[in-house]
C-alpha positions in Angstrom: -19.4 -86.1 44.9 -22.1 -83.9 43.4 -22.5 -82.8 39.9 -24.8 -82.7 37.0 -24.8 -84.0 33.5 -25.4 -81.4 30.8 -28.0 -82.1 28.3 -26.9 -82.3 24.7 -29.3 -79.5 23.9 -27.2 -77.0 25.8 -24.9 -75.1 23.5 -26.8 -76.3 20.4 -27.6 -73.5 18.1 -31.0 -73.2 16.5 -30.7 -74.2 12.9 -31.8 -71.6 10.4 -33.2 -72.3 7.0 -34.5 -70.4 4.0 -38.2 -71.0 3.2 -40.0 -70.0 0.0 -42.7 -67.5 1.0 -44.2 -66.0 -2.2 -43.7 -64.4 -5.6 -42.3 -60.9 -6.1 -44.7 -60.3 -8.9 -47.7 -60.8 -6.6 -46.7 -57.9 -4.3 -47.8 -54.3 -4.7 -45.2 -51.7 -3.5 -45.6 -50.7 0.2 -48.6 -53.0 0.8 -47.8 -55.7 3.4 -49.2 -59.1 2.5 -49.6 -61.7 5.2 -48.3 -65.2 4.1 -48.3 -68.4 6.0 -45.0 -70.4 5.8 -44.1 -73.8 7.1 -41.2 -74.0 9.5 -39.7 -77.4 10.3 -38.1 -78.1 13.7 -36.8 -81.2 15.5 -38.4 -81.8 18.8 -35.9 -84.4 19.8 -38.0 -87.4 18.6 -39.4 -86.3 15.3 -39.6 -83.5 12.7 -42.4 -81.0 13.4 -43.8 -78.5 10.8 -45.1 -75.3 12.5 -47.0 -72.6 10.6 -45.8 -69.1 10.9 -47.3 -65.9 9.4 -45.0 -63.1 8.1 -45.8 -59.9 6.2 -44.0 -59.5 2.9 -43.5 -55.9 1.8 -42.2 -54.9 -1.6 -40.2 -51.7 -1.4 -38.6 -49.4 -3.9 -36.3 -51.0 -6.5 -38.1 -54.4 -6.2 -36.5 -55.1 -2.8 -38.6 -57.2 -0.4 -38.7 -57.3 3.4 -40.4 -59.8 5.7 -41.9 -58.6 9.0 -42.8 -60.6 12.1 -46.4 -59.5 12.9 -45.8 -59.6 16.6 -46.3 -56.2 18.2 -43.2 -55.1 20.2 -45.4 -53.7 23.0 -47.0 -56.8 24.5 -46.8 -59.5 21.7 -50.2 -59.1 20.1 -50.5 -59.8 16.4 -50.8 -56.8 14.1 -52.9 -56.7 11.0 -52.9 -54.5 7.9 -55.5 -51.8 7.7 -55.7 -50.8 4.0 -57.9 -47.8 4.6 -55.4 -46.2 6.9 -52.4 -47.7 5.2 -50.9 -48.9 8.5 -50.2 -52.1 10.5 -52.3 -51.9 13.6 -52.3 -53.7 16.9 -55.9 -54.5 18.0 -55.2 -54.4 21.8 -53.5 -51.1 22.7 -53.7 -49.0 19.6 -50.1 -49.2 18.4 -49.6 -48.5 14.8 -46.7 -49.2 12.4 -45.9 -47.9 8.9 -46.1 -50.4 6.0 -42.4 -51.2 6.5 -42.8 -51.9 10.2 -41.6 -48.6 11.8 -43.5 -47.3 14.8 -46.0 -44.7 13.8 -47.9 -44.2 17.1 -48.9 -45.7 20.4 -47.0 -47.7 23.0 -44.7 -50.0 20.8 -41.1 -49.4 21.9 -39.5 -50.7 18.7 -40.2 -51.4 15.1 -41.5 -54.8 14.0 -38.8 -57.4 13.7 -37.4 -57.8 10.2 -36.5 -61.2 8.9 -33.8 -61.7 6.3 -35.0 -62.2 2.7 -33.5 -63.1 -0.6 -34.8 -63.3 -4.1 -34.2 -66.4 -6.3 -35.6 -65.2 -9.6 -39.2 -64.1 -8.7 -39.4 -66.4 -5.6 -39.0 -64.7 -2.2 -37.2 -66.7 0.5 -37.3 -65.8 4.2 -34.7 -67.0 6.7 -36.4 -68.6 9.7 
């Protein structure tokens, strides 16, 4: 008889959590601000805290979005260029608007948006 035993990790969903990422009052409208957040994960033996960078962007009506800084072209990390008011990929010249939409270059899609919520003045990001 042949067969395999399925690991308990199969079928397990990644747990999502809300992480405090910053203060609404510290953001200027349409200026992405990189913030480092701590994301906890279980590696099977212990709890690990990974660091993750996201861009927080305050939009009209005091709404906030969080952007993953990973370029959708080849996975490079984009950075904010305040002089040109765009998020820019250093490797292949891709550019994005302050809200993560493709402006020019090879990126096939906008930057990934992460869910956000406001709790008073505190911005939380779902990771």
